[in-house]
N, C-alpha and C positions, 0 to 999 in steps of 0.2 A: 515551576508550579509551586514549589515550597515557598518562594518569595511572595507569590500571588496569594497563597493561603494565609501567609503571615500578615500581608497588607489587609486582607479582608478581616482577619481577627482583630487587628489593631483598630480598624475603622469601627467595627462593632463595639469594641471595648471603649472607644472614645464616646460612642453614642450612649452606652450604658453607664458611663462615668466611672468605670473600674479599671482604666488604664492609667497608672500613675507615672511619675517621672523616673521612678527607680529603674536601674538597669536590669535586664532579664537575669533571672537566677535559675538554677536547675529546679525542676518542678517541685520537688519536695524537700529542698534544702531547709534545714531547720535550725541553722545557727542563730536565727532570730526568733526562734519559737519561745513559748512561754517559759520553758526550762533553760533555754540557751544552749541546748545540746541536741544532737540528733543525727539523722542520716539522710542520704538520698534514697530514692526508691528505684526498684527495677534492677536490671543487669549491671548497671554502673556502680551499684553500692557494694562496698567491700563487706566481707563476712563479719569483720569486727564491728562494722557500723550498725549491724542489725537491720531488720526488715523495714522498708518504708511503709507508709500507711496504706498503699495499695495492696499490701500483703498482710494487713492486720485487720482482723475482724473482732471478735469478742470472746476471748478464751474463757471468761467466767460465765457469761450468759448463754453462749451458743450451745455447748454440750448439755447444759441444764435444760434448755428449752427443747432440744431434740428428745431428751428423755420424757419431758412432760407431755409432749405431743404424741410420741409413740406409745406412751403408757396410758393415754386417754385421760389425763388429769386436767386438761385445759378447761372444760366446762365448769368443773368444781372451782378452779382458780378464778375464773371470771365472776362466778357468783360470790366467792369469798372476798375478793378485793374491790367489789363495787363501791362499798362504803369507806374504803381506805382512800382518803382525799387529802387531808391536811398533813403537812410535813411532820408534825408531832403526833399524829395518830399512831397507836400501837400497831404492830404487824398483825393483820387479821388472823383469826383462828380458822381452822378448816383447810389449811394449806398443806401440801406435802412437806415433810420436815426439811428436805434439802432446799426446796424453793423458799420456804420461810427463812431459812438460814441465809440464803443469798440476799433476800430483800433486807434483812437486818444488817448485813455487811455493807450493802450498796447505798442504802438510803440515808446518806449524810453528805454534807458539803466537804470538798477537799480541804486539806489543812491550809492551803495557800489562798483560800477565798478571803477577800477583804470586805468585811461587812460595811465599812464606811463607803467604799466604792459601790457596792451593791445597793446601798440605800440611796446614794446619789443617782445611780442609774434608774432606780424606781421612780424617783422624783422627776428625772428627765423624761421617762416614759409617760408620766402623768401630764407633763407640760406639753409634750409633742405627740400625744396619742393619735390625733386625727391624721397627721402626716404619716406617722409610723404605720398605722393600720392600713392606710390607703396604699402606701408603698409595698408593704408586705403582701397585701391582697392582690392589687392589680399589677405590681411590678414583679416581686419575687414569685408570687403564685403562678403567674403566667410564664415567667422565665423558666420555672421548673419543667414546663412542658416541652421546652427545647433543650433540656439537658437529657440526652438520649437514655443513659442508664437509669436515671431517676424516673423518667416518663414510662419506660418499659417495665420497670419494677412495680411502679404504682399501678399501671394498667392491668398487668397480669396477676397481681395479688388479689386477695379477696376484696380489699377495699376499693379497687378500681371499678368494681361492678356497681358500687353505690357511691357516687362522688359527693352527693349531698352529705352523707354520713362521714365520708372520708374528710371532706372539707371542714365539717363541724369539729372533728377530732383535731385537725390541724389548727383550727382557730382556738381550741381549748389550750393547745400548747402555747400559742402566741399570747393568748389572754393571760394565762397563768404566769408566763414569763414577764409580762408587763405590769402585773399587779404591784401595788405599793409595798406589800409585805411578802413578795414572791418567795424569797429565800429565808424568811424568818420561820420560826417553829409553827406559827399559825397560818403561814402561807401554804401554797399548794404546788409550787413548781418542782420542788425536789421529788415529790411523789409522781407528778406528771411525767417528768423526765425519766424516772426509773421505769415507769410503766411503758413509756415509749421505747426505751432501751430493750425491754423484754420482748415487745412486739417486733422490733427489728431482728432480734435473735430468732424468733419464730419464723419470720419471713425468710431468713437465711436458710432455715431447714426446709421450708415448704417450696419456695420458688424453684430450686433446682429439680424438683419433681414434676414441674409443669412443662410438658412438651412445647407449649405455645411460647413460654418465656425462653426456653432453651433455643428455640428456632430463631429468635431475634437478638438474643443477648450476646455481648462480646466478653462476658465474664462468667466464670463457673459458679461463683458465690456472690450474691448481691450485697450492697450496703457495707462496703469496707470503710475503714477509717478515712480513707481518701475521699470516698463518696460523701461521707458526712461533712468533711471539710469543704468540698465543692458546694454542698447545700448551704453551709455557713456563709460562703462568699456570695451566694445568690440572695442571701438574706442580710446579714449584718454588714458585710463589706459594701454591698450594693446600696443599701439604705444610707450608710455613713457617707458615701460619695455623693448621693443625690442631695442630701441635706446641705452639704458644702456647695454643690453646684447651684442650688437654688438660693444660696446665701441666707438661709434661715439661721438666726442667731444660735450658735453652737459652740460655747466656750470649750477651751482645751480640757478642763476638768470634766465636763460632760462627755466629751469624746473618749477620754480615758475610762470613765466609768461605764459607758456603753460597751466598749470593747471588753472590759473585765466581765461584765454580765454575760456576754457571749462566750468568753473563755470558759467560765464556769459551766454554762449550759452545755457546750459541746463536750466538755470533760465528763459531765454527768451522763452523756449518751455513750460514753465508752471510748472516746478518742484519747490516746495517750498524751500525757502532759507535754512531752518533749516535741510533739508535732503541732502544737497550737501556737499560732503567731502571737508574739508578745507586743507588737506595735501595729498601728494602722498602716504604716509604711510597709512593714513586712506582709501584712494581710493583702495590701494592694498588689505587691509584687507577686505573691503566691497566686492571687486570683487571676492576674494577667497570664500566668503560665498554665493554670489548671482549669479555669472556668471558661474564659472567653474563647479559646481556640476550639473547645468541644461543642459549643452551642450549634445545634443543627436540628432541623425538623425530623419527625418520625411519624409513622401512621398512628402510633399510640398517642404521641404527644399532641397531634392535631385534634384527635378525638377528645382528649382530656381538656384541652383549652376550650373547646366549644362547650363541654359540660360545665366547666367552671364559670365561663361567661354567662351561660344560660341560667346559672343559679341566681345571678343578680336580677333576673326578671321577676323574682319572687319578692323583691322589695322595691319601693318607689325611690329610684335614684334621682328623679327629676330631670333626667336626660334621655336622649334616644340611644338605641343600640349603636347608631353611627357615631355618636359622641363618645360612647364607651370604647368602641374600636379605635377611634383616633386618640383617645387618652392613653390607651395601652401602647399605641405606636409612639406617642410622645415620651412615655417613661421608659420604653424598651428599645425603640428604633423601628423605622419602616421595614428594615430587613426582617426583623422578627415578625412584624405584622404580615408581611408578604408570605413568609414561611407558613404562618397559621391560617392564611386565607381570609384575613380580616378585611371585609369590604370597605372601600374608601368612602369617606364623606368629606369632601374638600371644604365645604363651608364650616363643618365642625372642626376640621383640622386647623383652619385659620383662626377660629375662635379660641381653641385650646392654646395655640402657640403664642397668641398675643395677649389673651386675657389672664392666663394662669400666672405669668410673672407679676402682672399688676395686682392680682388677687393676693399673692404672697406678700408683696410690699405693703399693701394696705392692712392685711390681717396682722402683720408683725409690727405695725406702727411705724413703718419706714417710709410711708407716703401718706399725705393727708387726703389724697384723691381716692374716693371709693369707686371702683369700677362698676359699671352697670350690671355686670354679670356676677357681682359679689354673692348675692343670695343663692344663685344657681350653683356656683362652685361650693358654697358653704354647705348647702343641702347635700350635694354630691359626696363630699368627703365625709360628712357625718353619717350618711347612709352606708357608705362602705365600712366605716368604723363600727356601725351597728352589727355587721356580720360577726364581729368579735364581741362587742359589748352586750349583745342580747343575752349572752350567757350570764353576764353579771346581773342584769336586770331581772332575769327569770329566777335567779337563786339556785339554779340547777347546774349540774356538771354533766357534760357529754361523756358517757362512759367510754373509757379506752379498753377495748377488749382484745384478747389474744385470738388470732385466727387459727382455724384448724384445717384450712384448705386454701386453694387458689381459685382465681376466676375461671369459670368454665370457658371453653372455646367458643 
């Protein structure tokens, strides 16, 4: 049975493009992490090695947010920080003193951040934004619904009751990360990441109080550092591998910069430096161990997937729902599509699997032959990108707010 499960995991990993050639390593080995040191997780880790990321939450933000929620300060914080947007904005007034002190301490880049790499990553994001947003939206976004812990935590948190608002806030994170000046003083990502970190801390305090979440969860506290790393692999590692698989021009310097951007991003979310992979090879090996084997459907995830795909009905994708279902199957696998109950459209499936590679070749100047479906695909990926980019054209920011409760039963 164990060998069968492993074969299934490997098959799915190949389909997702996140199984590399590296030999299996213990799940949270971090000899290849960004710091080059670290430990294994769980019972096999020695006391001297320290806890693995499954046993790490956020010792700075978690107790603070428990006090803020229990003390009734959250509404005032949400009002006060609504206009705190740019990285160089002063810490807003009207905040509890200990909360303001925390933000002042946390709202900066780590000392190891490389501005040259971050700038190159920003330029790479600009050049590849349509592919990136499409993969984040239809690939990573739907993959999150078959990551059981993530799906159950999202569904039973306050955000799960309004997926349009939840998706808008997720898009804000992705949009701000992908902006040209994301990490510069006039950018917005450092603030966005720190607001997201605070929201995670609030959810860690609130979700364990939900009887509905407790009834389905296999953890006592959600959103560990391990969970955040799993999410990183469903985003950064997955997208990195798809770009390579599709043979989109992707020089080594761009690859290194893209990884560094994600290293900084997940560190800003509170993941300790020593547990962050330092190379894509290390990231692929870690993903093979901790993401691919856990993918499976859940009642909550199936509902969330339908909600997310339903949001696309609000914009003109230029394609049918059958085409959308088949494209999700193409970028994630038929197994994931079957888990989520995505109805088959075999004509659309044949179109996607034959015309998409030809579209990429022509769009990237690697083939002189324009496929007849070029404009359909071009409209499709641009429309998906607009789910992110409408924030930029509107000039507004989707407010990230701290919850005060959970989803009702």
